[in-house]
C-alpha positions as CSV (number, residue, x, y, z in Angstrom):
1,X,60.8,43.3,26.4
2,X,61.1,41.6,23.0
3,X,59.2,38.7,24.3
4,X,56.4,41.1,25.5
5,X,56.4,42.6,21.9
6,X,56.4,39.2,20.4
7,X,53.4,38.2,22.5
8,X,51.6,41.3,21.4
9,X,52.3,40.5,17.8
10,X,51.2,37.0,18.2
11,X,48.2,38.3,20.1
12,X,47.6,40.6,17.2
13,X,48.0,37.9,14.8
14,X,45.5,35.8,16.7
15,X,43.1,38.8,16.8
16,X,43.6,39.5,13.0
17,X,43.4,35.7,12.3
18,X,39.9,35.6,14.1
19,X,38.6,38.0,11.6
20,X,38.8,35.6,8.7
21,X,37.7,32.8,10.9
22,X,34.5,34.7,11.9
23,X,34.0,35.6,8.3
24,X,34.5,32.1,7.3
25,X,32.1,30.8,9.9
26,X,29.4,33.4,8.9
27,X,29.9,32.4,5.2
28,X,29.7,28.7,6.0
29,X,26.6,29.3,8.0
30,X,25.0,31.4,5.2
31,X,25.7,28.8,2.5
32,X,24.7,25.9,4.6
33,X,21.5,27.7,5.7
34,X,20.6,28.5,2.1
35,X,21.4,25.0,1.0
36,X,19.4,23.4,3.8
37,X,16.6,25.8,3.3
38,X,16.4,25.0,-0.4
39,X,16.7,21.2,0.4
40,X,13.9,21.6,2.9
41,X,11.6,23.4,0.3
42,X,12.4,20.7,-2.2
43,X,11.6,18.0,0.2
44,X,8.4,19.8,1.3
45,X,7.3,20.1,-2.3
46,X,8.0,16.3,-2.8
47,X,5.8,15.4,0.2
48,X,3.1,17.9,-0.2
49,X,2.9,17.9,-4.1
50,X,4.5,15.0,-5.9
51,X,3.7,12.4,-3.4
52,X,0.2,13.7,-3.2
53,X,-0.1,13.3,-7.0
54,X,1.0,9.7,-6.8
55,X,-1.3,9.0,-3.8
56,X,-4.2,10.6,-5.6
57,X,-3.6,8.6,-8.7
58,X,-3.7,5.4,-6.7
59,X,-7.0,6.6,-5.0
60,X,-8.4,7.5,-8.6
61,X,-7.7,3.9,-9.8
62,X,-9.3,2.4,-6.6
63,X,-12.3,4.6,-7.0
64,X,-12.7,4.1,-10.7
65,X,-12.7,0.2,-10.3
66,X,-15.0,0.4,-7.4
67,X,-17.5,2.6,-9.5
68,X,-17.2,0.2,-12.5
69,X,-17.9,-2.7,-10.0
70,X,-21.0,-1.1,-8.6
71,X,-22.3,-0.2,-12.0
72,X,-22.0,-3.8,-13.2
73,X,-23.6,-5.0,-10.0
74,X,-26.5,-2.8,-10.6
75,X,-26.9,-4.0,-14.2
76,X,-26.9,-7.6,-13.0
77,X,-28.7,-7.3,-9.7
78,X,-30.7,-4.1,-10.4
79,X,-30.2,-3.1,-6.7
80,X,-30.9,0.5,-6.0
81,X,-28.1,0.7,-3.4
82,X,-25.6,-0.4,-6.1
83,X,-26.8,2.5,-8.3
84,X,-26.4,5.0,-5.5
85,X,-22.9,3.8,-4.7
86,X,-22.1,4.1,-8.4
87,X,-23.0,7.9,-8.3
88,X,-21.3,8.3,-4.9
89,X,-18.2,7.0,-6.4
90,X,-18.5,9.2,-9.3
91,X,-18.7,12.3,-7.0
92,X,-15.6,11.0,-5.1
93,X,-13.8,10.6,-8.4
94,X,-14.6,14.3,-9.4
95,X,-13.3,15.6,-6.1
96,X,-10.0,13.7,-6.6
97,X,-9.8,15.0,-10.2
98,X,-10.2,18.6,-8.9
99,X,-7.6,17.9,-6.3
100,X,-5.1,16.8,-9.0
101,X,-5.7,20.2,-10.8
102,X,-4.3,22.0,-7.7
103,X,-1.0,20.2,-7.8
104,X,1.3,22.0,-10.1
105,X,3.6,19.1,-11.0
106,X,3.5,19.7,-14.8
107,X,1.2,21.8,-17.0
108,X,0.6,19.1,-19.5
109,X,-0.8,16.6,-17.0
110,X,-3.9,15.1,-18.9
111,X,-6.4,15.9,-16.1
112,X,-8.8,17.5,-18.4
113,X,-8.8,14.6,-20.8
114,X,-9.3,12.4,-17.9
115,X,-12.3,14.2,-16.8
116,X,-13.7,14.1,-20.2
117,X,-13.3,10.3,-20.5
118,X,-15.0,9.9,-17.1
119,X,-18.0,11.9,-18.3
120,X,-18.2,9.5,-21.5
121,X,-17.8,6.6,-19.2
122,X,-20.7,7.8,-16.9
123,X,-22.9,8.5,-20.0
124,X,-22.5,4.9,-21.2
125,X,-23.5,3.6,-17.7
126,X,-26.4,6.2,-17.5
127,X,-27.6,5.0,-21.0
128,X,-27.4,1.4,-19.7
129,X,-29.2,2.2,-16.5
130,X,-32.1,4.0,-18.4
131,X,-32.5,1.2,-20.9
132,X,-35.7,-0.7,-20.5
133,X,-36.1,-4.4,-21.1
134,X,-33.3,-6.7,-22.0
135,X,-31.1,-5.4,-24.8
136,X,-29.9,-7.6,-27.6
137,X,-26.7,-9.5,-27.1
138,X,-25.0,-7.6,-29.8
139,X,-25.8,-4.4,-28.0
140,X,-24.7,-5.6,-24.7
141,X,-21.4,-6.7,-26.2
142,X,-20.9,-3.4,-28.0
143,X,-21.8,-1.3,-24.8
144,X,-19.6,-3.5,-22.6
145,X,-16.7,-3.1,-25.1
146,X,-17.1,0.7,-25.1
147,X,-17.2,0.7,-21.3
148,X,-14.1,-1.3,-21.2
149,X,-12.3,0.9,-23.6
150,X,-13.1,4.0,-21.5
151,X,-12.0,2.3,-18.4
152,X,-8.7,1.2,-19.9
153,X,-8.1,4.7,-21.4
154,X,-8.8,6.2,-17.9
155,X,-6.5,3.9,-16.1
156,X,-3.8,4.6,-18.7
157,X,-4.2,8.3,-18.2
158,X,-4.1,7.9,-14.4
159,X,-0.9,5.9,-14.7
160,X,0.6,8.6,-16.9
161,X,-0.3,11.2,-14.2
162,X,1.2,8.9,-11.6
163,X,4.4,8.6,-13.8
164,X,4.5,12.4,-14.1
165,X,4.4,12.8,-10.3
166,X,7.2,10.2,-9.9
167,X,9.3,11.9,-12.6
168,X,8.8,15.2,-10.8
169,X,10.1,13.5,-7.6
170,X,13.1,12.2,-9.5
171,X,13.9,15.7,-11.0
172,X,13.6,17.3,-7.5
173,X,15.9,14.7,-6.1
174,X,18.5,15.5,-8.8
175,X,18.2,19.2,-8.0
176,X,18.7,18.4,-4.2
177,X,21.9,16.5,-5.3
178,X,23.1,19.5,-7.2
179,X,22.4,21.8,-4.4
180,X,24.3,19.5,-1.9
181,X,27.2,19.4,-4.2
182,X,27.4,23.2,-4.6
183,X,27.1,23.6,-0.9
184,X,29.8,21.2,-0.3
185,X,32.1,22.9,-2.7
186,X,31.4,26.3,-1.3
187,X,31.9,25.3,2.2
188,X,35.1,23.4,1.2
189,X,36.5,26.6,-0.4
190,X,35.7,28.6,2.7
191,X,37.4,26.0,4.8
192,X,40.5,26.0,2.6
193,X,40.8,29.8,3.1
194,X,40.6,29.2,6.8
195,X,43.2,26.5,6.6
196,X,45.4,28.8,4.6
197,X,45.5,31.2,7.7
198,X,46.7,28.3,9.7
199,X,43.7,27.8,11.9
200,X,43.4,24.2,13.0
201,X,40.0,24.7,14.5
202,X,38.7,25.6,11.1
203,X,40.2,22.4,9.7
204,X,38.2,20.4,12.3
205,X,35.0,22.3,11.6
206,X,35.6,21.7,7.8
207,X,36.2,18.1,8.3
208,X,32.9,17.8,10.2
209,X,30.9,19.7,7.7
210,X,32.6,17.9,4.8
211,X,31.8,14.5,6.2
212,X,28.2,15.3,6.7
213,X,27.6,16.9,3.3
214,X,29.5,14.0,1.7
215,X,27.2,11.5,3.3
216,X,24.2,13.6,2.2
217,X,25.6,13.8,-1.3
218,X,26.1,10.0,-1.5
219,X,22.7,9.3,0.0
220,X,21.1,11.7,-2.6
221,X,22.8,9.9,-5.4
222,X,21.8,6.6,-4.1
223,X,18.1,7.7,-3.8
224,X,18.2,9.2,-7.2
225,X,19.1,5.7,-8.5
226,X,16.1,4.1,-6.7
227,X,18.0,2.6,-3.9
228,X,15.8,3.9,-1.2
229,X,17.3,1.6,1.5
230,X,20.6,3.7,1.6
231,X,20.3,6.0,4.6
232,X,22.6,9.0,5.6
233,X,24.2,8.2,8.9
234,X,24.6,11.6,10.3
235,X,24.1,12.1,14.1
236,X,25.5,15.4,14.7
237,X,22.4,16.8,16.5
238,X,22.6,20.1,14.3
239,X,20.6,21.2,11.2
240,X,22.6,18.7,9.1
241,X,21.5,15.9,11.5
242,X,17.9,17.2,11.2
243,X,18.1,17.3,7.4
244,X,19.5,13.8,7.4
245,X,16.6,12.7,9.6
246,X,14.1,14.2,7.2
247,X,16.0,12.7,4.3
248,X,16.0,9.3,5.8
249,X,12.4,9.6,6.6
250,X,11.6,10.4,3.0
251,X,13.8,7.5,1.9
252,X,11.8,5.0,4.1
253,X,8.6,6.4,3.0
254,X,9.6,6.1,-0.7
255,X,10.8,2.4,0.0
256,X,7.5,1.7,1.8
257,X,5.5,3.1,-1.1
258,X,7.6,1.1,-3.6
259,X,7.1,-2.1,-1.6
260,X,3.4,-1.7,-1.3
261,X,3.0,-0.9,-5.0
262,X,5.1,-3.8,-6.1
263,X,3.5,-6.3,-3.6
264,X,-0.1,-5.2,-3.5
265,X,-2.9,-7.1,-5.3
266,X,-4.1,-5.2,-8.4
267,X,-7.5,-6.6,-7.9
268,X,-8.1,-5.7,-4.2
269,X,-5.3,-3.3,-3.6
270,X,-4.5,-5.3,-0.4
271,X,-1.0,-6.0,0.7
272,X,0.3,-9.3,-0.9
273,X,2.2,-12.3,0.4
274,X,5.5,-10.6,1.1
275,X,3.9,-8.0,3.2
276,X,1.9,-10.6,5.0
277,X,5.2,-12.5,5.9
278,X,7.0,-9.4,7.0
279,X,4.0,-8.2,9.2
280,X,3.6,-11.7,10.8
281,X,7.4,-11.9,11.6
282,X,7.3,-8.4,13.0
283,X,4.4,-9.3,15.3
284,X,6.1,-12.6,16.4
285,X,9.3,-10.7,17.0
286,X,7.5,-8.4,19.3
287,X,6.1,-11.1,21.5
288,X,2.6,-10.0,21.0
289,X,-0.3,-12.5,21.2
290,X,-2.0,-12.8,17.7
291,X,-4.4,-14.9,15.8
292,X,-3.1,-15.7,12.3
293,X,-6.1,-16.5,10.1
294,X,-6.0,-18.0,6.5
295,X,-9.2,-17.7,4.5
296,X,-9.9,-19.8,1.3
297,X,-12.9,-20.0,-0.9
298,X,-14.5,-23.4,-1.5
299,X,-15.8,-24.3,-5.0
300,X,-14.5,-21.0,-6.4
301,X,-12.9,-22.8,-9.5
302,X,-16.3,-24.3,-10.5
303,X,-17.9,-20.9,-10.2
304,X,-15.2,-19.4,-12.2
305,X,-15.5,-22.0,-14.9
306,X,-19.3,-21.6,-15.0
307,X,-19.6,-17.8,-14.9
308,X,-16.3,-16.5,-16.2
309,X,-13.3,-14.7,-14.8
310,X,-15.0,-11.3,-14.7
311,X,-17.7,-12.7,-12.2
312,X,-14.9,-14.4,-10.5
313,X,-13.1,-11.1,-10.0
314,X,-16.3,-9.7,-8.6
315,X,-16.4,-12.6,-6.0
316,X,-12.8,-11.8,-5.0
317,X,-13.4,-8.1,-4.6
318,X,-16.7,-8.8,-2.7
319,X,-14.8,-11.2,-0.4
320,X,-12.2,-8.6,0.3
321,X,-14.9,-5.9,1.1
322,X,-16.5,-8.4,3.6
323,X,-13.1,-9.2,5.2
324,X,-12.1,-5.5,5.5
325,X,-15.5,-4.6,6.8
326,X,-15.5,-7.3,9.5
327,X,-12.0,-6.5,10.6
328,X,-12.9,-2.7,10.7
329,X,-16.0,-3.3,12.7
330,X,-14.7,-5.7,15.3
331,X,-10.9,-5.5,15.2
332,X,-8.4,-2.9,16.3
333,X,-6.2,-0.4,14.6
334,X,-3.2,-2.7,14.7
335,X,-5.0,-5.6,12.9
336,X,-3.9,-6.5,9.4
337,X,-5.6,-7.7,6.2
338,X,-3.8,-9.1,3.2
339,X,-4.6,-10.8,-0.1
340,X,-2.0,-13.6,-0.7
341,X,-3.3,-14.2,-4.2
342,X,-6.2,-15.9,-6.1
343,X,-8.9,-16.8,-3.6
344,X,-6.5,-16.9,-0.6
345,X,-6.7,-14.1,2.0
346,X,-4.9,-13.6,5.4
347,X,-5.8,-11.6,8.5
348,X,-3.7,-10.9,11.7
349,X,-5.8,-10.0,14.6
350,X,-6.0,-10.1,18.4
351,X,-6.9,-13.5,19.8
352,X,-9.7,-11.9,21.7
353,X,-11.3,-10.7,18.5
354,X,-10.9,-13.6,16.0
355,X,-14.1,-15.3,17.0
356,X,-16.4,-12.4,16.3
357,X,-14.5,-11.5,13.1
358,X,-14.6,-15.0,11.7
359,X,-18.3,-15.4,12.5
360,X,-19.0,-12.0,10.9
361,X,-17.1,-12.9,7.8
362,X,-18.9,-16.2,7.5
363,X,-22.3,-14.7,8.1
364,X,-21.8,-11.9,5.5
365,X,-20.2,-14.3,3.0
366,X,-23.0,-16.8,3.2
367,X,-25.6,-13.9,2.9
368,X,-24.1,-12.0,0.0
369,X,-22.0,-14.3,-2.2
370,X,-25.0,-16.5,-3.2
371,X,-26.5,-13.3,-4.7
372,X,-23.7,-13.5,-7.4
373,X,-25.3,-16.8,-8.7
374,X,-28.1,-16.8,-11.1
375,X,-31.5,-17.5,-9.4
376,X,-31.7,-21.0,-10.9
377,X,-28.4,-22.1,-9.4
378,X,-29.0,-20.3,-6.2
379,X,-32.4,-21.9,-5.6
380,X,-31.1,-25.3,-6.5
381,X,-28.0,-24.9,-4.2
382,X,-25.5,-26.1,-6.6
383,X,-24.0,-25.9,-10.1
384,X,-24.4,-28.6,-12.5
385,X,-21.3,-29.5,-14.5
386,X,-20.0,-32.4,-16.6
387,X,-16.9,-34.4,-16.5
388,X,-14.7,-35.1,-19.5
389,X,-16.7,-38.5,-19.7
390,X,-20.0,-36.6,-19.9
391,X,-21.0,-37.5,-16.4
392,X,-23.1,-34.9,-14.4
393,X,-21.4,-33.4,-11.5
394,X,-23.0,-31.1,-8.8
395,X,-20.7,-28.4,-7.3
396,X,-22.1,-26.8,-4.1
397,X,-22.4,-23.0,-3.8
398,X,-19.2,-21.3,-2.6
399,X,-18.4,-21.3,1.1
400,X,-15.4,-20.0,2.9
401,X,-13.0,-21.9,5.1
402,X,-11.1,-20.2,7.7
403,X,-8.0,-21.6,9.6
404,X,-7.0,-19.8,12.8
405,X,-3.5,-20.4,14.4
406,X,-2.5,-18.5,17.5
407,X,0.7,-18.1,19.6
408,X,-1.1,-17.9,22.9
409,X,0.2,-21.3,24.1
410,X,3.4,-21.6,22.2
411,X,6.2,-19.2,21.2
412,X,7.0,-19.3,17.5
413,X,10.4,-17.9,16.3
414,X,9.4,-17.8,12.7
415,X,6.4,-17.0,10.8
416,X,6.9,-20.2,8.7
417,X,6.0,-22.3,11.7
418,X,2.8,-20.6,12.4
419,X,2.0,-20.5,8.7
420,X,2.4,-24.3,8.5
421,X,0.1,-24.9,11.2
422,X,-2.6,-22.6,9.6
423,X,-2.1,-24.2,6.2
424,X,-2.5,-27.6,7.6
425,X,-5.6,-26.6,9.5
426,X,-7.0,-24.9,6.4
427,X,-6.8,-28.2,4.5
428,X,-8.7,-29.8,7.3
429,X,-11.3,-27.1,7.1
430,X,-11.8,-27.3,3.4
431,X,-12.5,-31.0,3.8
432,X,-15.6,-30.2,5.9
433,X,-18.9,-29.0,4.2
434,X,-20.1,-25.4,4.4
435,X,-18.6,-22.2,5.7
436,X,-16.6,-22.6,8.9
437,X,-13.5,-21.7,10.9
438,X,-11.2,-24.1,12.7
439,X,-8.8,-23.0,15.6
440,X,-5.7,-24.6,16.6
441,X,-5.6,-25.3,20.4
442,X,-2.5,-27.4,20.8
443,X,1.2,-26.7,20.9
444,X,3.1,-27.0,17.7
445,X,4.8,-30.2,18.8
446,X,1.5,-32.2,18.6
447,X,1.1,-34.4,15.7
448,X,-2.4,-33.1,14.8
449,X,-3.9,-29.7,15.8
450,X,-6.9,-29.8,18.1
451,X,-9.5,-27.5,16.6
452,X,-12.8,-25.9,17.5
453,X,-15.1,-25.3,14.7
454,X,-17.9,-22.9,13.8
455,X,-20.6,-23.0,11.2
456,X,-23.7,-20.8,11.0
457,X,-25.8,-23.9,10.1
458,X,-26.1,-27.4,11.4
459,X,-23.6,-29.8,9.6
460,X,-24.8,-33.4,9.7
461,X,-24.8,-34.5,13.3
462,X,-21.5,-33.3,14.5
463,X,-22.9,-31.0,17.1
464,X,-21.7,-27.8,15.3
465,X,-23.9,-24.8,15.3
């Protein structure tokens, strides 16, 4: 009979004990839900607001540089199409500025000042467009200086806006870390109360929650310090796991944006050499057939020396536009365009597409780049220069040499192997006159690559087109 009473008492204790357990579980659920909900809202604001500010700032700089390039092209070439593109970029710039106003990152973002400077910038070009005849050299220099000042001021303001967006991201990450810490402490307190009543199951639940939240806290702290490669390894399959998945996605996205920002060319906004190497290695690891193309401009240095770095930059940007257009028209969505640096570019395309892409690039290059020479040099077909000894030297008009290396016949384990073949082939292509492309047709063990060439015009009597 005593045992029966003891059972009942134990049973009552168990029943009474479940009350705080249930209350504790409900309390943990409420706190966790509130914390997760707040973290989700913060992450959503980062992705939909702050990240959009940074992205819009990048697009503003691209648009502004493009508008400035079209304006200068019109002043040089007097092409109506360039003028129309200038004003089209102007409208796109204003749309982006209006979009920035809708993002409430900080009230003191200098968006209004940016719009005012852009109006002044357009007024200078409008005056230049409407000027009749050839202005005096002093006037041209003064107007060019004012345009440059406005352009630099606007880029500085856009950079300030971009920094504001990033700072807002950082502050939200700090707030996210604080929320995670508070949530952790509250759940730990509730778990301690459950442990105080001797419920081992609560201890297990507490350990599970504590481990997950601790990892989120550590990951948040690492992200707040700019270590975007630190991921939270939480595979619980519950809300914390989903939050960790969203958190890791955000970290990877931030890391990707940082890598692109640091590696991209400031002139063409194309991915740089590090990204080219990573993408090439990734495609090789995937076992996919690819054609790796190295593109280099011939006689670019002589043009740069003759016309100046500003015109040289125009050539680089025009070449980038030609390459992007050709790959966009004839390539696939998986194709890649990169700017290694200087006058060197790289594209990674399907082997079935490289021929039409290379031919299109060569055709557009030989059609458009000569327009960047003055009429006298263009008609003559070369630039006249002098050596240090005073001897006259003739430099041909710029051409483009393309080296194409594929992995169709040979498996390459490293991008270095394929890049070495392409580099060797490029040197051979540059030794030949005119714009052309050469394609590797042998295995990597051969001493010399067997190549097929293409040129849009007859080159001596080699039988090339």
